[in-house]
BAFI-3210 file (N, C-alpha, C; in Angstrom, 3 decimals, decimal comma, padded with zeros to 6 digits):
// residues 89
n [1|2|3|4|5|6|7|8|9|10|11|12|13|14|15|16|17|18|19|20|21|22|23|24|25|26|27|28|29|30|31|32|33|34|35|36|37|38|39|40|41|42|43|44|45|46|47|48|49|50|51|52|53|54|55|56|57|58|59|60|61|62|63|64|65|66|67|68|69|70|71|72|73|74|75|76|77|78|79|80|81|82|83|84|85|86|87|88|89]
n.u [005,814|005,263|007,386|007,309|007,400|007,013|006,901|005,295|005,031|004,961|002,643|000,878|001,090|000,318|-002,344|-003,595|-002,992|-004,599|-007,041|-007,573|-007,244|-007,788|-009,815|-012,418|-012,884|-011,870|-012,367|-011,212|-011,782|-011,582|-008,796|-007,909|-008,918|-007,369|-004,743|-005,077|-004,979|-002,583|-000,382|002,194|003,979|006,375|006,411|007,127|006,074|003,319|003,390|004,437|002,379|000,161|001,343|001,464|-001,126|-002,935|-003,788|-006,904|-007,598|-005,577|-002,806|000,258|000,671|001,199|003,774|006,520|007,059|004,656|002,892|004,402|003,794|000,895|000,593|001,666|-000,245|-002,209|-001,287|-001,027|-003,878|-004,786|-003,630|-000,952|002,270|004,210|007,418|010,808|013,614|015,286|013,767|011,204|009,013]
n.v [-005,256|-007,754|-009,360|-009,456|-007,192|-006,622|-007,684|-010,441|-009,591|-006,751|-006,449|-007,439|-005,751|-003,378|-003,822|-003,057|-000,310|000,391|-000,304|001,560|004,092|004,242|002,629|003,634|005,569|004,306|001,531|-001,850|-002,234|000,406|000,648|-001,638|-000,527|001,815|000,666|-000,679|001,217|002,203|001,762|000,649|002,433|003,410|002,130|003,567|006,083|005,690|005,568|007,919|009,680|008,663|009,332|012,187|013,050|011,632|010,795|012,079|014,392|015,041|015,040|013,312|012,625|010,238|007,827|007,177|004,485|003,310|004,270|002,605|000,148|-000,012|000,409|-002,227|-003,800|-003,452|-004,246|-007,036|-007,671|-007,183|-009,372|-009,424|-011,019|-011,661|-011,220|-010,788|-008,700|-010,210|-010,735|-012,169|-014,665]
n.w [-010,369|-010,009|-008,843|-006,071|-003,861|-001,314|002,343|004,126|006,561|006,540|005,172|006,976|009,154|007,910|007,522|009,944|010,156|007,635|008,147|010,211|009,365|006,456|005,501|005,739|003,806|001,596|-000,125|-001,274|-003,735|-004,925|-004,854|-006,490|-008,767|-009,121|-009,331|-011,540|-013,415|-013,128|-014,929|-014,980|-013,921|-011,653|-008,280|-006,191|-006,928|-006,353|-003,782|-002,966|-003,807|-002,202|000,374|000,209|-000,014|001,677|005,048|004,075|005,759|007,251|005,583|005,125|007,703|008,645|009,685|007,723|007,181|008,026|005,744|003,880|004,727|004,598|001,594|001,178|002,303|000,650|-001,829|-001,287|-000,754|-003,462|-004,737|-005,288|-005,144|-002,147|-000,902|-002,264|-002,457|-000,507|001,585|003,983|002,605]
ca.u [005,261|005,068|008,506|007,249|008,167|006,743|006,890|003,981|004,955|004,666|001,044|000,205|001,212|-000,179|-003,830|-004,167|-003,160|-005,512|-008,436|-007,827|-007,121|-008,033|-010,979|-013,887|-013,073|-011,364|-012,413|-010,259|-012,175|-011,057|-007,387|-007,931|-009,105|-006,277|-003,432|-005,280|-004,724|-001,191|000,388|003,524|004,656|007,244|005,503|007,268|005,075|002,080|003,903|004,609|001,138|-000,563|001,796|001,330|-002,610|-003,632|-005,136|-007,391|-007,840|-004,069|-001,759|001,460|000,538|001,745|005,111|006,917|006,729|003,216|002,681|004,947|002,963|-000,288|000,760|002,028|-001,487|-003,076|-000,800|-001,503|-005,168|-004,981|-003,164|000,324|003,107|005,060|008,868|011,502|014,961|015,770|012,716|010,386|008,017]
ca.v [-005,546|-009,063|-009,686|-009,358|-006,126|-006,423|-008,837|-010,658|-008,899|-005,449|-006,382|-007,585|-004,464|-002,482|-004,018|-002,320|001,231|000,561|-000,349|002,730|005,380|004,329|001,908|004,354|006,141|003,661|000,041|-002,540|-001,839|001,549|000,284|-002,358|000,295|002,575|-000,188|-001,025|002,256|002,839|001,990|000,182|003,322|002,948|001,882|004,857|007,218|005,676|005,662|009,396|010,226|008,567|010,045|013,535|013,292|010,927|010,957|013,378|015,399|015,276|014,424|012,976|012,475|008,681|007,394|006,551|003,017|003,052|004,315|001,552|-000,947|000,211|-000,342|-003,578|-004,507|-003,210|-005,172|-008,278|-007,864|-007,250|-010,658|-009,337|-011,575|-011,038|-011,620|-009,985|-008,276|-011,217|-010,750|-013,489|-014,830]
ca.w [-009,096|-009,970|-008,189|-004,769|-003,218|000,300|003,056|004,812|007,943|006,234|004,922|008,261|009,907|007,032|007,617|011,162|009,603|006,739|008,811|011,131|008,553|005,025|005,130|005,813|002,669|000,396|000,006|-002,006|-005,152|-005,122|-004,906|-007,622|-009,890|-009,124|-009,710|-012,990|-014,315|-012,825|-016,044|-014,861|-013,167|-010,375|-007,114|-005,448|-007,291|-005,691|-002,264|-002,784|-004,137|-000,992|001,458|-000,116|-000,001|002,758|005,143|003,441|006,803|007,686|004,735|005,463|009,329|009,195|009,689|006,280|007,473|007,996|004,265|003,087|005,189|003,832|000,441|000,892|002,534|-000,542|-002,799|-000,977|-001,093|-004,945|-005,272|-005,747|-004,332|-001,214|-001,187|-002,859|-001,554|000,472|002,674|004,197|001,558]
c.u [005,025|006,216|008,502|007,869|007,761|006,834|005,485|003,965|004,448|003,185|000,285|-000,121|000,353|-001,928|-004,243|-004,089|-004,266|-006,918|-008,690|-007,790|-007,577|-009,575|-012,313|-013,973|-012,735|-011,456|-011,316|-010,612|-011,388|-009,424|-007,257|-007,943|-007,901|-004,948|-003,812|-004,798|-003,321|-000,314|001,806|004,374|005,347|006,168|005,773|006,599|003,807|002,330|003,733|003,006|000,254|000,019|001,716|-000,165|-003,393|-003,031|-005,714|-007,353|-006,510|-002,967|-000,454|001,738|001,150|003,174|005,316|006,604|005,450|002,427|003,002|004,123|001,355|-000,184|001,054|000,634|-002,309|-002,520|-001,254|-002,868|-005,571|-004,413|-001,678|001,152|003,926|006,511|009,703|012,808|015,243|014,953|011,923|009,403|006,690]
c.v [-007,058|-009,892|-009,966|-008,274|-005,853|-007,676|-009,009|-009,805|-007,358|-005,370|-006,618|-006,339|-003,374|-002,394|-003,113|-000,786|001,388|000,661|001,057|003,970|005,439|003,832|002,658|005,179|005,413|002,065|-000,495|-002,263|-000,744|001,251|-000,502|-001,527|001,286|001,901|-000,547|-000,060|002,931|002,535|001,562|001,152|003,007|002,978|003,087|006,115|006,915|005,954|007,285|010,116|010,115|009,310|011,423|013,900|012,606|010,905|012,194|014,770|015,655|014,687|014,475|012,804|011,163|008,658|006,922|005,040|002,663|003,215|003,246|000,230|-001,047|-000,176|-001,705|-004,468|-004,524|-004,230|-006,608|-008,649|-007,930|-008,474|-010,537|-010,210|-010,973|-011,571|-010,547|-009,490|-008,974|-011,280|-011,847|-013,534|-015,440]
c.w [-009,115|-009,212|-006,678|-004,136|-001,929|000,915|003,647|005,871|007,712|005,847|006,099|009,173|009,142|007,132|008,761|010,755|008,607|007,409|009,785|010,426|007,231|004,586|005,071|004,558|001,292|000,517|-001,001|-003,381|-005,610|-005,558|-006,277|-008,937|-010,210|-009,615|-011,153|-013,816|-013,985|-013,983|-015,902|-014,264|-011,957|-009,126|-006,108|-005,643|-006,480|-004,319|-002,010|-003,025|-002,726|000,259|001,321|000,198|001,107|004,129|004,649|004,495|007,370|006,927|005,287|006,892|009,688|008,926|008,250|006,212|007,423|006,411|003,615|003,527|004,603|002,600|000,263|001,442|001,334|-001,658|-002,494|-001,318|-002,699|-005,571|-005,759|-004,698|-003,291|-001,538|-001,657|-001,860|-000,379|001,708|002,849|003,021|002,134]
res [m|s|d|g|v|y|t|e|a|q|a|t|s|g|q|g|v|y|d|a|q|c|k|t|c|h|n|m|r|f|y|r|d|t|l|r|s|w|n|n|q|p|l|l|y|l|w|e|s|i|m|g|t|m|p|a|d|n|p|g|s|l|m|f|e|e|y|t|n|v|i|a|y|i|l|k|e|q|g|f|p|s|g|g|f|g|a|e|s]
***
């Protein structure tokens, strides 16, 4: 994840979804602890896990792009760099 796997635009968009859908149950400390124990597994596994279980009252109800953007926002808030795959930095 240190290579920059999200764009700033994704993180900005993800903040709105996070605030509306995630924030009431999961603060950023929750994600810090989750990422700390992730053990270098592919980020796709995290995306699939979140998509399959969140929001708790309606799992899978967000658009794929919304899940991606929420993860981008979480990564940004945890200090991971943006960039990668030819996207804006």
